[in-house]
LUMRO-201094 format. One record per residue (C-alpha): x, y, z; residue in one letter. Coordinates in steps of 0.02 Angstrom, whole numbers. Layout:
N
+--------+--------+--------+----+
:     c1 :     c2 :     c3 : aa :
+--------+--------+--------+----+
:      X :      Y :      Z :  A :
...
+--------+--------+--------+----+
***
This chain:
323
+--------+--------+--------+----+
:     c1 :     c2 :     c3 : aa :
+--------+--------+--------+----+
:     99 :   4321 :  -1656 :  X :
:     -8 :   4202 :  -1561 :  X :
:   -167 :   4154 :  -1649 :  X :
:   -320 :   4112 :  -1549 :  X :
:   -418 :   3962 :  -1608 :  X :
:   -601 :   3978 :  -1573 :  X :
:   -701 :   3824 :  -1519 :  X :
:   -885 :   3799 :  -1498 :  X :
:   -848 :   3697 :  -1339 :  X :
:   -840 :   3789 :  -1177 :  X :
:   -697 :   3745 :  -1057 :  X :
:   -822 :   3660 :   -939 :  X :
:   -893 :   3556 :  -1080 :  X :
:   -721 :   3500 :  -1138 :  X :
:   -673 :   3453 :   -960 :  X :
:   -834 :   3355 :   -941 :  X :
:   -804 :   3262 :  -1104 :  X :
:   -626 :   3218 :  -1054 :  X :
:   -686 :   3162 :   -883 :  X :
:   -824 :   3057 :   -961 :  X :
:   -702 :   2974 :  -1082 :  X :
:   -584 :   2937 :   -939 :  X :
:   -721 :   2859 :   -838 :  X :
:   -775 :   2751 :   -985 :  X :
:   -597 :   2692 :  -1014 :  X :
:   -569 :   2658 :   -829 :  X :
:   -731 :   2559 :   -821 :  X :
:   -681 :   2460 :   -975 :  X :
:   -511 :   2424 :   -899 :  X :
:   -593 :   2381 :   -733 :  X :
:   -715 :   2262 :   -818 :  X :
:   -573 :   2178 :   -912 :  X :
:   -473 :   2163 :   -752 :  X :
:   -620 :   2088 :   -659 :  X :
:   -652 :   1966 :   -802 :  X :
:   -470 :   1911 :   -806 :  X :
:   -468 :   1898 :   -616 :  X :
:   -623 :   1789 :   -622 :  X :
:   -543 :   1676 :   -752 :  X :
:   -384 :   1663 :   -647 :  X :
:   -485 :   1623 :   -492 :  X :
:   -580 :   1488 :   -586 :  X :
:   -418 :   1415 :   -648 :  X :
:   -345 :   1413 :   -473 :  X :
:   -501 :   1329 :   -403 :  X :
:   -498 :   1202 :   -545 :  X :
:   -317 :   1159 :   -514 :  X :
:   -347 :   1149 :   -327 :  X :
:   -500 :   1039 :   -341 :  X :
:   -444 :    929 :   -485 :  X :
:   -313 :    809 :   -413 :  X :
:   -180 :    739 :   -526 :  X :
:   -248 :    568 :   -489 :  X :
:   -421 :    526 :   -425 :  X :
:   -431 :    401 :   -283 :  X :
:   -493 :    230 :   -342 :  X :
:   -663 :    172 :   -280 :  X :
:   -667 :     26 :   -160 :  X :
:   -762 :   -119 :   -237 :  X :
:   -768 :   -307 :   -254 :  X :
:   -674 :   -384 :   -399 :  X :
:   -518 :   -465 :   -467 :  X :
:   -378 :   -338 :   -477 :  X :
:   -190 :   -344 :   -461 :  X :
:   -128 :   -450 :   -316 :  X :
:     51 :   -433 :   -254 :  X :
:    123 :   -581 :   -159 :  X :
:    265 :   -544 :    -37 :  X :
:    368 :   -691 :     28 :  X :
:    442 :   -717 :    201 :  X :
:    614 :   -737 :    279 :  X :
:    731 :   -865 :    204 :  X :
:    806 :   -968 :    347 :  X :
:    944 :  -1037 :    236 :  X :
:   1111 :   -952 :    215 :  X :
:   1082 :   -934 :     28 :  X :
:    945 :   -803 :     55 :  X :
:    876 :   -835 :   -118 :  X :
:    689 :   -858 :   -143 :  X :
:    611 :   -916 :   -306 :  X :
:    442 :   -828 :   -302 :  X :
:    362 :   -945 :   -428 :  X :
:    401 :  -1095 :   -318 :  X :
:    364 :  -1006 :   -155 :  X :
:    192 :   -948 :   -211 :  X :
:    149 :  -1088 :   -333 :  X :
:      0 :  -1155 :   -234 :  X :
:    -68 :   -982 :   -199 :  X :
:    -51 :   -924 :   -379 :  X :
:   -133 :  -1082 :   -446 :  X :
:   -276 :  -1061 :   -323 :  X :
:   -305 :   -879 :   -371 :  X :
:   -303 :   -930 :   -554 :  X :
:   -435 :  -1061 :   -517 :  X :
:   -541 :   -919 :   -448 :  X :
:   -534 :   -822 :   -611 :  X :
:   -376 :   -717 :   -595 :  X :
:   -268 :   -693 :   -750 :  X :
:    -80 :   -720 :   -755 :  X :
:    -44 :   -534 :   -772 :  X :
:   -147 :   -495 :   -616 :  X :
:    -37 :   -599 :   -502 :  X :
:    125 :   -509 :   -458 :  X :
:    267 :   -570 :   -348 :  X :
:    390 :   -460 :   -255 :  X :
:    556 :   -528 :   -195 :  X :
:    692 :   -448 :    -89 :  X :
:    836 :   -572 :    -93 :  X :
:    973 :   -604 :   -222 :  X :
:    946 :   -687 :   -390 :  X :
:   1083 :   -816 :   -363 :  X :
:   1059 :  -1004 :   -358 :  X :
:    904 :  -1008 :   -467 :  X :
:    802 :   -886 :   -367 :  X :
:    728 :   -805 :   -522 :  X :
:    541 :   -806 :   -543 :  X :
:    494 :   -645 :   -454 :  X :
:    397 :   -518 :   -557 :  X :
:    492 :   -377 :   -472 :  X :
:    623 :   -374 :   -336 :  X :
:    717 :   -264 :   -215 :  X :
:    875 :   -173 :   -266 :  X :
:    962 :    -41 :   -162 :  X :
:   1025 :    128 :   -221 :  X :
:   1180 :     44 :   -292 :  X :
:   1076 :    -84 :   -388 :  X :
:   1121 :   -226 :   -270 :  X :
:    997 :   -360 :   -218 :  X :
:    945 :   -387 :    -39 :  X :
:   1010 :   -507 :     92 :  X :
:    961 :   -563 :    266 :  X :
:   1052 :   -412 :    335 :  X :
:    952 :   -289 :    231 :  X :
:    850 :   -178 :    346 :  X :
:    664 :   -214 :    338 :  X :
:    626 :    -28 :    330 :  X :
:    738 :    -13 :    177 :  X :
:    644 :   -156 :     95 :  X :
:    479 :    -75 :    143 :  X :
:    535 :     87 :     59 :  X :
:    581 :     -4 :   -100 :  X :
:    417 :   -101 :   -100 :  X :
:    316 :     58 :    -73 :  X :
:    402 :    150 :   -215 :  X :
:    382 :      4 :   -334 :  X :
:    195 :     -4 :   -298 :  X :
:    182 :    184 :   -316 :  X :
:    277 :    193 :   -480 :  X :
:    194 :     42 :   -560 :  X :
:     15 :     65 :   -502 :  X :
:    -30 :    208 :   -384 :  X :
:     44 :    361 :   -472 :  X :
:    -57 :    464 :   -595 :  X :
:     29 :    413 :   -758 :  X :
:    -43 :    240 :   -729 :  X :
:   -218 :    296 :   -689 :  X :
:   -212 :    268 :   -502 :  X :
:   -230 :     80 :   -502 :  X :
:   -270 :     -4 :   -337 :  X :
:   -188 :   -167 :   -285 :  X :
:   -213 :   -303 :   -154 :  X :
:    -71 :   -383 :    -58 :  X :
:    -53 :   -560 :     10 :  X :
:    101 :   -578 :    120 :  X :
:    175 :   -727 :    212 :  X :
:    276 :   -721 :    372 :  X :
:    403 :   -578 :    373 :  X :
:    330 :   -513 :    210 :  X :
:    183 :   -447 :    309 :  X :
:    302 :   -339 :    411 :  X :
:    370 :   -264 :    250 :  X :
:    195 :   -213 :    195 :  X :
:    147 :   -152 :    368 :  X :
:    304 :    -43 :    378 :  X :
:    277 :     22 :    201 :  X :
:    102 :     86 :    237 :  X :
:    155 :    158 :    405 :  X :
:    299 :    260 :    334 :  X :
:    196 :    320 :    186 :  X :
:     59 :    381 :    303 :  X :
:    192 :    461 :    415 :  X :
:    276 :    549 :    268 :  X :
:    447 :    473 :    301 :  X :
:    583 :    537 :    185 :  X :
:    612 :    422 :     36 :  X :
:    438 :    347 :     38 :  X :
:    307 :    393 :    -94 :  X :
:    172 :    524 :    -56 :  X :
:     30 :    399 :    -62 :  X :
:    -19 :    220 :   -105 :  X :
:   -180 :    137 :   -161 :  X :
:   -184 :    -33 :    -76 :  X :
:   -362 :    -93 :    -51 :  X :
:   -333 :   -256 :     46 :  X :
:   -189 :   -334 :    142 :  X :
:   -190 :   -515 :    199 :  X :
:    -51 :   -576 :    313 :  X :
:    -23 :   -763 :    335 :  X :
:     81 :   -812 :    486 :  X :
:    160 :   -640 :    503 :  X :
:    255 :   -611 :    668 :  X :
:    165 :   -448 :    707 :  X :
:    228 :   -456 :    887 :  X :
:    385 :   -557 :    858 :  X :
:    432 :   -731 :    797 :  X :
:    473 :   -887 :    900 :  X :
:    627 :   -844 :   1001 :  X :
:    699 :  -1018 :    979 :  X :
:    690 :   -999 :    791 :  X :
:    765 :   -826 :    798 :  X :
:    913 :   -885 :    902 :  X :
:    964 :   -995 :    756 :  X :
:    987 :   -843 :    645 :  X :
:   1032 :   -710 :    773 :  X :
:   1178 :   -651 :    665 :  X :
:   1054 :   -589 :    532 :  X :
:    982 :   -414 :    553 :  X :
:    809 :   -468 :    496 :  X :
:    802 :   -601 :    632 :  X :
:    849 :   -474 :    763 :  X :
:    716 :   -355 :    696 :  X :
:    585 :   -492 :    715 :  X :
:    616 :   -509 :    902 :  X :
:    475 :   -448 :   1012 :  X :
:    516 :   -273 :   1075 :  X :
:    646 :   -236 :    941 :  X :
:    673 :    -57 :    882 :  X :
:    587 :   -105 :    720 :  X :
:    428 :   -154 :    813 :  X :
:    435 :     -2 :    925 :  X :
:    411 :    106 :    772 :  X :
:    254 :     17 :    713 :  X :
:     81 :     52 :    786 :  X :
:    -26 :    -96 :    837 :  X :
:   -165 :    -31 :    726 :  X :
:    -93 :    -48 :    550 :  X :
:    -90 :    105 :    439 :  X :
:   -200 :    117 :    285 :  X :
:   -172 :    187 :    111 :  X :
:   -255 :    343 :     40 :  X :
:   -404 :    241 :    -20 :  X :
:   -418 :    148 :    145 :  X :
:   -350 :    -27 :    173 :  X :
:   -443 :   -179 :    238 :  X :
:   -326 :   -286 :    344 :  X :
:   -347 :   -474 :    371 :  X :
:   -228 :   -571 :    486 :  X :
:   -221 :   -762 :    483 :  X :
:   -125 :   -872 :    605 :  X :
:   -119 :  -1051 :    671 :  X :
:    -89 :  -1137 :    838 :  X :
:     11 :  -1269 :    745 :  X :
:    135 :  -1139 :    681 :  X :
:    303 :  -1167 :    766 :  X :
:    380 :  -1010 :    692 :  X :
:    249 :   -879 :    732 :  X :
:    127 :   -902 :    876 :  X :
:    -58 :   -887 :    843 :  X :
:    -63 :   -736 :    957 :  X :
:     78 :   -646 :    867 :  X :
:      3 :   -684 :    696 :  X :
:   -158 :   -595 :    744 :  X :
:    -84 :   -468 :    866 :  X :
:   -124 :   -315 :    761 :  X :
:   -291 :   -227 :    765 :  X :
:   -341 :   -296 :    597 :  X :
:   -517 :   -278 :    529 :  X :
:   -529 :   -468 :    515 :  X :
:   -436 :   -606 :    606 :  X :
:   -435 :   -795 :    584 :  X :
:   -347 :   -923 :    694 :  X :
:   -335 :  -1109 :    656 :  X :
:   -344 :  -1236 :    797 :  X :
:   -197 :  -1348 :    839 :  X :
:   -301 :  -1497 :    780 :  X :
:   -311 :  -1421 :    606 :  X :
:   -127 :  -1464 :    578 :  X :
:    -90 :  -1305 :    482 :  X :
:     93 :  -1259 :    506 :  X :
:    189 :  -1105 :    453 :  X :
:    211 :  -1163 :    273 :  X :
:     33 :  -1228 :    254 :  X :
:    -33 :  -1053 :    292 :  X :
:     26 :  -1001 :    118 :  X :
:     -2 :  -1168 :     30 :  X :
:   -163 :  -1249 :     93 :  X :
:   -304 :  -1215 :    -30 :  X :
:   -445 :  -1337 :      5 :  X :
:   -550 :  -1418 :    140 :  X :
:   -632 :  -1360 :    300 :  X :
:   -525 :  -1337 :    454 :  X :
:   -562 :  -1302 :    636 :  X :
:   -540 :  -1118 :    668 :  X :
:   -615 :   -961 :    740 :  X :
:   -631 :   -778 :    692 :  X :
:   -623 :   -614 :    786 :  X :
:   -774 :   -502 :    785 :  X :
:   -793 :   -410 :    950 :  X :
:   -708 :   -560 :   1030 :  X :
:   -654 :   -732 :    973 :  X :
:   -796 :   -845 :    916 :  X :
:   -810 :  -1028 :    962 :  X :
:   -711 :  -1153 :    858 :  X :
:   -799 :  -1210 :    700 :  X :
:   -763 :  -1267 :    523 :  X :
:   -672 :  -1132 :    426 :  X :
:   -612 :  -1119 :    244 :  X :
:   -429 :  -1151 :    203 :  X :
:   -300 :  -1012 :    223 :  X :
:   -291 :   -980 :     36 :  X :
:   -479 :   -974 :     19 :  X :
:   -480 :   -850 :    162 :  X :
:   -346 :   -747 :     74 :  X :
:   -444 :   -749 :    -89 :  X :
:   -604 :   -695 :     -2 :  X :
:   -513 :   -552 :     84 :  X :
:   -430 :   -493 :    -78 :  X :
:   -585 :   -509 :   -187 :  X :
:   -704 :   -416 :    -73 :  X :
:   -674 :   -234 :    -27 :  X :
:   -718 :   -283 :    151 :  X :
:   -697 :   -467 :    189 :  X :
:   -826 :   -553 :    298 :  X :
+--------+--------+--------+----+
***
């Protein structure tokens, strides 16, 4: 027998109560969903707007300076960075730089007493470089070493300055170009505030000098119109924080003409007069005195007394925008 259970609630009232409860539960779930969605959206925005590594601020001061040497004309292809940059390092120290702020990068072998470089090139097999090592390969290694040691987030996004002599300037120029282009194997970004090139063959080295080492790939790459140069823009690339370029050359340089040394569209250019007697080596060694030179603003100024090449390099590295 089926028993009927009597209730004080009418069917309509029960339906209304059930409907009301459902609406309350749906609203609660909807509110929770909206709250969680808002939190998720905030998290996404935070991740999107909070970079892994904030870009350093451009400012005057004594930071890390990396010195990059030039081509070795001898068959040994072994450069001792301490000897090569001794005058420059001593001068920067006299201007208040500490030992650990002055870094040297080398890209030749360690044989025949060529130790003395803070860090140096090695290829994928761990072998040191030679005069037949492609400049783009060296540029890739240089860029990754700067990135891993200074630019990347685990190290706080440190900025560095670079002073390069002769072919070393091409290494730096190629490094920044390929990083900005996104070339495979190069790091995603660099923080290089200032670059100073001293006697760098931006549009090729003296053809007579290059003929003496034509068997070496690097010499062939330094010829005007080479495939290496065809891949580099006349206006040098800059790092993610911007890069202030200074190019220095001399009319008494028998290896790199004054025009080639300042051929790029650098922010600042200095040329020394033939009478100044500043040759290719003196561009990286001369630290004192006043010398007849001129600078590029909108055009070349008249010749007048200019600071030494190393004082010019220091000024360019110290200031976030050299005068």
